[in-house]
C-alpha positions as CSV (number, residue, x, y, z in Angstrom):
1,M,0.4,0.1,-0.4
2,N,1.4,3.3,-0.7
3,I,1.1,6.3,1.7
4,N,2.5,9.4,1.4
5,V,4.3,11.1,4.9
6,I,4.4,14.3,5.9
7,K,6.8,15.4,8.6
8,L,6.3,18.2,10.8
9,M,8.4,18.9,13.8
10,S,10.1,21.9,15.9
11,P,13.8,22.3,15.5
12,L,13.4,23.1,18.9
13,H,13.0,19.7,19.8
14,G,16.8,18.6,17.6
15,E,16.4,16.3,14.8
16,E,18.6,13.6,15.6
17,R,17.0,13.6,19.0
18,V,13.4,13.6,17.5
19,L,14.4,11.0,14.6
20,N,15.4,8.2,17.8
21,S,13.2,9.1,19.8
22,L,10.2,8.2,17.2
23,R,12.6,5.2,15.7
24,P,9.7,3.1,16.6
25,T,7.1,4.5,14.2
26,L,9.4,5.1,11.2
27,E,10.3,1.3,11.0
28,F,6.6,0.4,11.8
29,F,5.9,2.9,8.4
30,D,8.9,1.2,6.2
31,E,7.8,-2.5,7.0
32,K,4.2,-1.9,6.6
33,F,3.6,0.7,3.6
34,N,5.6,2.0,0.3
35,V,6.6,5.7,1.8
36,N,6.9,8.5,0.4
37,Y,8.2,11.4,2.6
38,S,8.2,14.3,0.1
39,L,5.4,16.5,0.1
40,P,2.9,15.4,-3.1
41,R,0.4,18.0,-4.2
42,E,-0.5,15.9,-6.6
43,T,-1.3,12.4,-5.6
44,D,-4.0,9.8,-5.5
45,D,-2.3,8.0,-2.5
46,L,-3.5,8.7,0.9
47,T,-1.6,11.2,2.4
48,I,-0.8,11.2,6.7
49,V,0.4,14.2,7.9
50,W,2.8,12.9,11.1
51,V,2.9,15.0,14.0
52,M,6.4,14.9,15.4
53,T,6.5,17.1,18.3
54,G,4.3,20.4,19.2
55,G,5.1,23.9,18.0
56,I,4.3,22.8,14.4
57,E,1.2,24.4,14.5
58,G,1.9,26.9,12.3
59,N,4.1,25.1,9.4
60,F,0.4,22.9,9.7
61,K,-1.4,26.3,8.7
62,E,0.9,26.9,5.5
63,I,0.5,23.4,3.9
64,Y,-3.2,23.0,5.0
65,P,-4.5,24.9,1.9
66,W,-3.3,22.1,-0.7
67,L,-3.5,18.8,1.3
68,K,-6.3,16.6,0.0
69,K,-9.3,16.4,2.5
70,P,-10.0,14.6,4.6
71,I,-6.8,15.3,6.3
72,I,-5.3,12.5,8.5
73,I,-3.0,13.3,11.2
74,L,-1.0,10.6,13.0
75,A,0.1,12.0,16.6
76,E,2.6,10.6,18.7
77,Q,2.3,9.6,23.0
78,I,5.6,11.7,23.2
79,N,7.2,15.3,22.1
80,N,4.0,16.9,22.8
81,S,2.9,15.6,19.7
82,L,-0.5,15.1,21.0
83,P,-2.0,18.8,22.4
84,A,-0.4,20.1,19.0
85,A,-2.3,17.3,16.8
86,L,-5.4,18.3,19.1
87,E,-4.8,22.0,18.1
88,I,-4.7,21.0,14.6
89,M,-7.7,19.1,14.6
90,A,-9.9,22.0,16.3
91,Y,-8.3,24.3,13.3
92,I,-9.0,21.7,10.8
93,R,-12.7,21.4,11.8
94,Q,-13.5,25.4,12.2
95,Q,-12.8,25.0,8.1
96,G,-15.4,22.9,8.4
97,E,-13.5,19.9,7.0
98,K,-13.5,15.8,8.2
99,V,-10.0,15.1,10.0
100,Y,-9.0,11.8,11.6
101,I,-6.5,11.6,14.1
102,L,-4.3,8.3,14.7
103,H,-3.3,7.7,17.8
104,G,-2.4,4.7,19.6
105,G,-0.6,0.9,19.4
106,Y,0.9,0.3,15.9
107,D,-1.6,-2.3,14.9
108,E,-4.7,0.1,15.7
109,I,-3.1,2.4,13.3
110,R,-2.4,0.1,10.6
111,Q,-6.3,-0.9,10.8
112,Q,-7.1,2.9,10.9
113,I,-4.9,3.4,8.2
114,E,-6.6,0.5,6.2
115,K,-10.0,1.5,6.8
116,I,-9.5,5.2,5.7
117,R,-8.2,3.9,2.6
118,L,-11.1,1.3,1.9
119,F,-13.8,4.7,2.2
120,K,-11.5,6.1,-0.2
121,E,-11.4,3.7,-2.8
122,A,-14.8,3.1,-2.0
123,A,-16.0,6.8,-2.9
124,N,-13.9,7.1,-5.8
125,R,-15.8,3.6,-7.5
126,I,-19.0,4.9,-6.5
127,K,-17.8,8.3,-8.3
128,N,-16.5,6.4,-11.3
129,A,-19.8,4.0,-11.5
130,R,-21.9,3.6,-14.5
131,I,-25.5,2.3,-13.4
132,A,-28.3,1.3,-15.2
133,T,-31.9,1.4,-15.0
134,I,-33.1,-1.5,-17.3
135,G,-36.9,-1.1,-18.2
136,D,-37.3,1.7,-15.7
137,Q,-38.8,1.0,-11.9
138,S,-41.7,-0.8,-11.5
139,D,-44.7,1.2,-11.0
140,W,-45.3,0.0,-7.3
141,L,-42.3,1.5,-6.1
142,I,-44.2,4.9,-5.4
143,A,-41.6,5.6,-2.6
144,S,-38.3,4.9,-4.9
145,N,-37.8,7.9,-7.1
146,V,-34.4,9.3,-8.1
147,D,-33.7,12.2,-8.7
148,F,-30.7,11.1,-10.8
149,R,-29.4,14.3,-11.3
150,K,-29.6,15.5,-7.8
151,A,-27.8,11.7,-6.6
152,H,-24.9,12.6,-9.0
153,D,-24.4,15.9,-7.7
154,L,-24.0,13.9,-4.1
155,W,-22.3,11.3,-5.4
156,G,-20.6,11.7,-9.4
157,T,-22.2,8.2,-10.2
158,A,-23.4,8.4,-14.1
159,F,-27.3,7.2,-14.5
160,I,-28.0,5.8,-17.3
161,Y,-31.0,4.6,-19.0
162,V,-31.7,1.1,-21.2
163,S,-34.6,0.7,-22.6
164,M,-36.7,-2.5,-21.9
165,E,-37.1,-3.0,-25.9
166,E,-33.1,-2.5,-26.5
167,L,-33.0,-5.8,-24.1
168,L,-35.4,-7.3,-25.4
169,G,-33.9,-7.0,-29.1
170,S,-30.9,-8.5,-27.3
171,I,-32.9,-11.7,-25.8
172,E,-34.1,-12.4,-29.7
173,Q,-30.7,-12.4,-31.1
174,T,-29.3,-14.4,-28.6
175,E,-29.4,-18.1,-29.7
176,P,-30.9,-20.5,-27.0
177,I,-28.2,-22.8,-26.9
178,G,-25.0,-22.4,-24.9
179,Y,-26.0,-22.7,-21.4
180,D,-23.2,-24.0,-19.6
181,G,-24.9,-25.6,-16.7
182,Y,-23.8,-23.1,-14.1
183,F,-27.0,-23.7,-12.4
184,E,-26.9,-27.6,-11.9
185,E,-25.5,-27.9,-8.3
186,A,-29.4,-26.8,-7.6
187,A,-30.1,-29.5,-4.6
188,A,-33.7,-30.0,-6.2
189,K,-35.5,-28.6,-9.6
190,T,-39.3,-28.1,-9.0
191,N,-42.0,-27.4,-12.0
192,V,-38.7,-25.8,-13.6
193,S,-37.7,-27.8,-17.1
194,K,-34.0,-27.6,-18.9
195,T,-35.7,-25.2,-21.6
196,D,-36.8,-22.9,-18.9
197,I,-33.3,-22.7,-17.5
198,Q,-31.8,-22.3,-21.4
199,E,-34.1,-19.5,-21.7
200,A,-33.1,-17.7,-18.4
201,D,-29.6,-18.2,-19.6
202,R,-30.5,-16.0,-22.4
203,I,-31.5,-13.5,-20.9
204,Y,-28.3,-13.6,-18.7
205,R,-26.5,-13.8,-21.7
206,S,-28.0,-10.3,-23.0
207,L,-27.6,-8.7,-19.8
208,K,-23.9,-9.5,-19.8
209,K,-23.8,-7.9,-23.3
210,L,-25.1,-4.6,-22.3
211,V,-22.8,-4.6,-19.7
212,K,-19.9,-5.1,-21.8
213,G,-20.8,-3.0,-24.0
214,K,-22.6,0.2,-22.4
215,K,-19.7,-0.4,-20.1
216,I,-22.4,-0.5,-17.2
217,T,-20.9,-1.4,-13.8
218,A,-24.4,-2.3,-11.7
219,L,-27.6,-2.6,-13.0
220,T,-31.6,-2.9,-11.8
221,L,-34.1,-4.2,-14.2
222,K,-37.8,-3.9,-14.1
223,C,-38.1,-7.5,-14.6
224,F,-41.7,-8.5,-14.3
225,D,-41.9,-6.5,-18.0
226,L,-40.2,-9.7,-19.2
227,L,-42.8,-12.6,-18.4
228,T,-45.2,-11.5,-20.8
229,P,-42.8,-11.6,-23.7
230,L,-40.8,-14.4,-22.7
231,S,-43.0,-16.2,-20.4
232,N,-39.7,-16.2,-18.1
233,T,-38.0,-13.9,-15.4
234,G,-34.6,-12.4,-14.5
235,C,-34.5,-14.0,-11.3
236,L,-31.6,-16.5,-12.7
237,S,-29.8,-14.1,-14.7
238,L,-29.4,-11.4,-11.3
239,S,-28.3,-13.7,-9.4
240,R,-25.5,-14.7,-11.7
241,L,-24.6,-12.0,-11.9
242,N,-24.2,-11.3,-8.7
243,D,-22.5,-14.2,-8.4
244,E,-19.7,-12.7,-10.8
245,G,-19.5,-9.5,-8.8
246,I,-21.9,-7.6,-11.7
247,I,-24.2,-6.1,-8.7
248,A,-27.9,-6.5,-10.0
249,G,-31.4,-5.4,-8.8
250,C,-34.9,-6.3,-9.2
251,E,-38.1,-4.4,-10.2
252,G,-36.2,-1.4,-11.2
253,D,-35.7,-0.1,-7.5
254,M,-32.2,1.8,-7.7
255,P,-32.1,2.9,-3.8
256,A,-32.1,-0.7,-3.2
257,L,-29.3,-1.6,-5.7
258,F,-27.3,1.8,-4.8
259,T,-27.2,-0.1,-1.3
260,M,-26.5,-3.7,-3.1
261,F,-23.4,-1.5,-5.2
262,L,-22.1,0.1,-1.7
263,A,-22.8,-3.3,0.1
264,Y,-20.3,-4.7,-2.3
265,I,-17.5,-2.2,-2.5
266,L,-17.4,-2.0,1.3
267,T,-17.7,-5.9,2.1
268,G,-16.3,-7.6,-1.1
269,K,-19.5,-10.1,-0.8
270,S,-22.9,-9.7,-2.5
271,S,-26.1,-9.1,-0.8
272,F,-30.2,-10.4,-0.2
273,M,-32.3,-7.8,-1.4
274,A,-35.7,-9.1,0.3
275,N,-39.2,-7.9,0.7
276,P,-40.4,-8.0,4.7
277,S,-43.3,-10.5,4.7
278,K,-43.5,-10.0,8.1
279,I,-42.8,-8.2,11.5
280,D,-43.2,-10.3,14.7
281,K,-42.6,-7.8,17.9
282,N,-43.0,-10.1,20.0
283,K,-40.4,-12.4,18.9
284,N,-38.5,-8.8,17.4
285,T,-37.5,-10.7,14.2
286,V,-39.0,-9.8,10.4
287,T,-39.1,-12.2,7.4
288,L,-37.9,-11.2,4.1
289,A,-38.4,-12.9,0.8
290,H,-37.6,-13.1,-2.5
291,C,-37.2,-15.3,-5.7
292,T,-33.6,-14.4,-6.4
293,V,-30.7,-14.6,-4.2
294,P,-27.0,-14.7,-5.2
295,T,-26.0,-18.5,-4.7
296,C,-22.5,-17.7,-3.6
297,I,-23.5,-16.3,-0.2
298,V,-26.2,-19.5,0.7
299,E,-25.6,-22.7,1.5
300,E,-27.6,-24.3,-1.2
301,Y,-29.6,-23.6,-3.6
302,S,-33.2,-25.2,-5.4
303,L,-34.9,-23.7,-8.3
304,N,-38.7,-23.5,-8.6
305,T,-40.9,-21.1,-10.1
306,H,-41.5,-17.1,-9.9
307,F,-43.5,-16.9,-7.4
308,E,-46.2,-14.4,-8.6
309,S,-46.5,-15.4,-11.9
310,G,-45.9,-19.4,-11.5
311,I,-43.7,-19.4,-14.4
312,G,-39.8,-19.1,-15.4
313,V,-36.9,-19.8,-13.0
314,A,-36.6,-18.6,-9.5
315,V,-33.9,-19.4,-7.0
316,A,-34.6,-21.0,-3.2
317,G,-31.7,-20.6,-1.1
318,K,-31.3,-21.8,2.3
319,F,-29.4,-19.4,4.5
320,S,-26.7,-20.5,7.4
321,Q,-27.8,-19.3,11.1
322,E,-25.4,-16.1,10.8
323,P,-25.1,-12.6,11.8
324,V,-26.1,-9.9,8.9
325,T,-27.2,-6.4,8.6
326,M,-30.1,-4.7,6.8
327,V,-29.3,-1.3,5.3
328,K,-30.8,0.7,3.3
329,I,-29.9,4.2,1.2
330,G,-32.9,6.2,0.2
331,G,-34.4,9.5,-0.5
332,E,-34.5,11.3,-4.3
333,A,-30.9,11.7,-4.0
334,L,-30.1,8.8,-2.4
335,N,-29.2,11.2,0.9
336,K,-31.1,8.7,3.8
337,F,-29.8,5.8,5.3
338,Y,-30.2,3.3,7.8
339,T,-28.9,0.4,9.2
340,Y,-29.4,-2.5,12.0
341,E,-28.0,-5.4,12.7
342,G,-29.2,-8.8,13.7
343,S,-29.2,-12.9,13.1
344,I,-30.6,-14.9,10.9
345,I,-32.7,-17.8,12.7
346,R,-34.3,-20.1,10.5
347,N,-35.1,-20.1,7.0
348,T,-38.6,-20.7,6.2
349,E,-41.4,-22.6,3.5
350,D,-44.2,-20.7,2.9
351,E,-45.6,-21.5,-0.4
352,N,-47.6,-18.1,0.0
353,R,-44.1,-16.0,0.2
354,C,-41.4,-15.7,-2.1
355,R,-39.0,-18.8,-3.1
356,T,-36.3,-17.6,-0.7
357,Q,-37.6,-16.7,2.9
358,I,-35.4,-16.1,6.1
359,E,-36.4,-14.8,9.9
360,V,-33.7,-12.9,11.4
361,E,-33.7,-11.7,14.8
362,L,-32.9,-7.8,15.4
363,D,-30.6,-6.4,18.0
364,D,-31.9,-3.3,18.2
365,D,-36.4,-2.5,18.5
366,V,-38.3,-4.2,15.0
367,D,-40.5,-0.8,15.5
368,F,-38.0,0.5,13.2
369,L,-39.1,-0.9,10.1
370,L,-42.8,0.1,11.0
371,N,-41.9,3.5,12.0
372,N,-39.3,4.6,9.6
373,P,-39.2,2.5,5.9
374,L,-37.1,4.2,3.5
375,G,-39.3,1.8,1.1
376,N,-40.2,-1.5,0.6
377,H,-37.1,-3.5,-0.1
378,Q,-34.4,-4.2,2.5
379,I,-31.1,-5.1,1.9
380,V,-29.4,-8.2,4.2
381,V,-25.3,-8.1,4.1
382,P,-24.0,-11.1,5.1
383,G,-21.9,-10.3,8.6
384,R,-21.6,-7.6,11.1
385,V,-21.2,-4.3,9.5
386,G,-23.9,-1.9,10.3
387,N,-20.4,-0.2,11.9
388,L,-18.9,-0.1,8.7
389,F,-21.6,1.4,7.0
390,R,-22.0,4.5,9.7
391,E,-18.2,5.3,9.3
392,F,-18.4,5.2,5.5
393,M,-21.0,7.9,5.4
394,D,-19.6,9.6,7.9
395,Y,-16.1,9.8,5.9
396,T,-18.2,11.1,2.8
397,G,-20.4,13.7,4.7
398,I,-23.2,13.1,2.7
399,I,-25.6,11.7,5.2
């Protein structure tokens, strides 16, 4: 990992004495990172201001205007470094800017640096992303509208539109042969024929062509518009795309997709986009269900028909009993957010719900979902990563 380190020390302390006193920090930098100790004005690498002694606040003020924000300060435990760092921190906040202070053991400092780098890279990936809506959003998502201009101004993301007619035309031109047997590990196939799977694979391959041709980073599909012309669904396609790291959501729900994309770049894991089907206040649980799930995050899966229509191919996944995080970004500019943690306590098999079903016991009061929803779909991410999302939002200052 490349980093820049700007060394600030007062001549009153004596350079040789200061360097000798802070030799463990120098060794830490040289062992864990590729360090540039010059003063780079143009760099994409993290820059750390190393407050080696006190009395350097004026020096910092001189270089402050060209430092990239947020600013990262390393404060030592000797040489009056910490009081100087705190004065600098207060100054930066007076300017209305974000600042991080690194202080403590070297393992803790390394973890802090790596987390800040993750946040920086995540923000850049969002800024450089091309996120597509294929066929607009479903009619029933009346609270999930996004003003793409406002969202672009906030996040930097390019939002693009692909018509359903373009996708259908691509599917028509895609040969029905060529299925590679990707879903042959399914534990069972119920009311699903080989032809159904091959036709679902045509949708997948057509979406892949659109992704490549239009340089799409992530996509959401108005999947119900496939039912009439194709007698099939996008469930299988979206499952496989997510397995491959091409984050894909259902029903043209952009807030849900944006949340899934952020979850992937922060955790490296795909997520489960689902409907809250039942809330049990006594058990403090929520049951979530949907007809597609990435196979890479479940223990096993079966193939069945799509719940609402009874046609096509859906994915019925079985999760392990594991910790999870529910998260959602919403609002017309994608400027609202919440996250809660819990654990999957069981998979359910209610024939009156979508095919993949889990019951999650939440750590916090489940009433939040009834009282403060950001739309219908919730995003379930493996692991307890709520703080990671909160810290990223704090890093961006967006929400």
